[in-house]
N, C-alpha and C positions, 0 to 999 in steps of 0.2 A: 133132642129130647131124651129123657131118661127112660129106659125100659126097666120094669120091676115086676114083681109077682102080681101087682095090682094094676099094671098098665102095660099093654103090649105096644111096642113101637110099630106103626104101620109102615109098609114098604112102598106103597103107592104115594107119589108126591102130591097127588090131588087129595088123598085122604089126610095127609099131613096138613095141608092148607085148610081143609075142612075143620080139622080138630083145632087148629090154631085160632080160627075165627069163631068157632061155635062151641067147643068144649072147654069149659073153664079150667079144669085141672090140667089138661094138656097145654092150654094157653099159658098158665102160670109157669110151668116148667120151661116152655120154649122162650117166653119173654125173659125169664131169669137167665137162661143160657146165652141168649142173644145180647143181653145187657152186659154180662160178664165178658163175652167175646169182644164187643165193641169197646168196653172200658180197657181191656188189655191192649187192644190196637191203639187206643188213644195215648197210652203211656209210652209206647214205643217211639212216638214222635213222627216226623215226616210231614209231607204235604197234607195228607188227609187227617192229621191228628184232630183238628177241630171238628171235622165231619163225624169221626167216630165218637168223640165226646158227646156231641149232640144226639147221635143215634142211641148211645147208651142211656141218656136221659129220657129219650122218647120211649124206649122199651120199658124203663122203670115206671114212667108215668102211665103207660098203657096197662101195666100190671096193677098199679094202684087204683086206677079208675074202673077198669073192667072186672078185676078179680079181688079187689080189696087186699092185695098182697103187696106190702111195702118191704122193699129190700134195698140195702145199700149196694153201691157199685162194687165195693171191695169185700162183700160178704163171701165167704168161701163155703160153697155148698157142693159136696161131691155128688157125682152121678149115683142114682139109685135111691135117692131120698123120696119118701112117699108122702104126698100131700093129700090127706083124706078129705079135707074141707078147705074152704076159703078163709079169708080174714087172718092173715099172718103178718108178723113184723119181724124181720131179721135185720139187725143193725150192723153197722160198720165193724169189720174185723171178727164177727162171729164165725165160728168154724163148725160145720155140720158134716159128719162122716156119712158114708153110704149106709143104707138100710134103716135110717132113722124114720120114724113115723110121726107126722104132725097132724093134729086134729084141729078143730075150729078155734079161732081167736087165740092163738099162741103168740107170745111176745118174747123175743130174745133181745134183751136190752143192755146198754152200756151202764156201768156203775164205776165211778172213780177211774174212768178212762180204760177200763178193761171190759172185754166181751166174753160171752160164754163159749164153751167148747162142748159139743154134744157128740158122744162116741157112738160107734156103730151099733145098730139094733135098738137104740133107746126109743121109748115111746113118750112123747110129750102130749098129754091129754088136753082136752078143751079148756079154754080160759086160764091156762097156766102162764106164769111169768117167770122167766129165768133171767136173773140180773147179775151183772159183773163178771169177773173172771172165774166163774165156777165151772166145774167139770161135771157133766152128767155121764156116768159110766156106761159101759157096754151092757145091753139088755136091761137097763134100768127103766123104771116107769115113774114119771112125774104125774101124780094123780090130778084129776080135774080141779081147777081153781087154786092150785098150789102156787106159792110164791117162793121160788128157790133162790136163796142168797148164800148157801153153803154147798160144798161138793156133795154129790150123790154117788156113793160107791157103786162099782159094778154089781149088777144083779140085785139091786135093792129097790124098794118102793118108797117114794117120798110123797108126803101129803101134808096139807095144812098151810097156815099163814102165820109165821114163816114155816116153810116145809121142814118136817122132821122125818127121820127114817122110821117106817112102820114095820119093815121086815123084808125077807128075801122074796124075790120073784120066783114063782113056780110056773110050771107049764100051763096050769089051769088059769092063772091070772094074767099070764103074758099073752095068751091067744084070745083076744077079745075083738 
């Protein structure tokens, strides 16, 4: 599981199991990491290749049914990503750097065979959709309900359908 400023990683193994089965945010992260690990093992081949492929599918299905979190096996999500709410979709080949904050009902989707790249410290607010091979820059904010189909530069706020740049991120609007 990932430790962040919003989530402390417990040291007690029983506490980890408790959080896996009863705390949704912790369960989301753990299922994602276990699916990524099992998928990586299935790609290496060997006798247990099929077992690891099935295990990856089971962890993905568990995340989808219990947490409303759909993610692809090959989605690249670095440690330290903060999931504030449930109901997320992260598609194949999307890349999310550490320190990114996701809020409720966010979708990172494929468009023309390309996936989004979300840089460190970005905040993707509720009900936002980021499509295609766009890049959301460092400490950028995607406002609630935005549809991002073009790059968002570092330290800028994007809002609207389709999203347009509203202005720079300040300390007061970044800390919400």
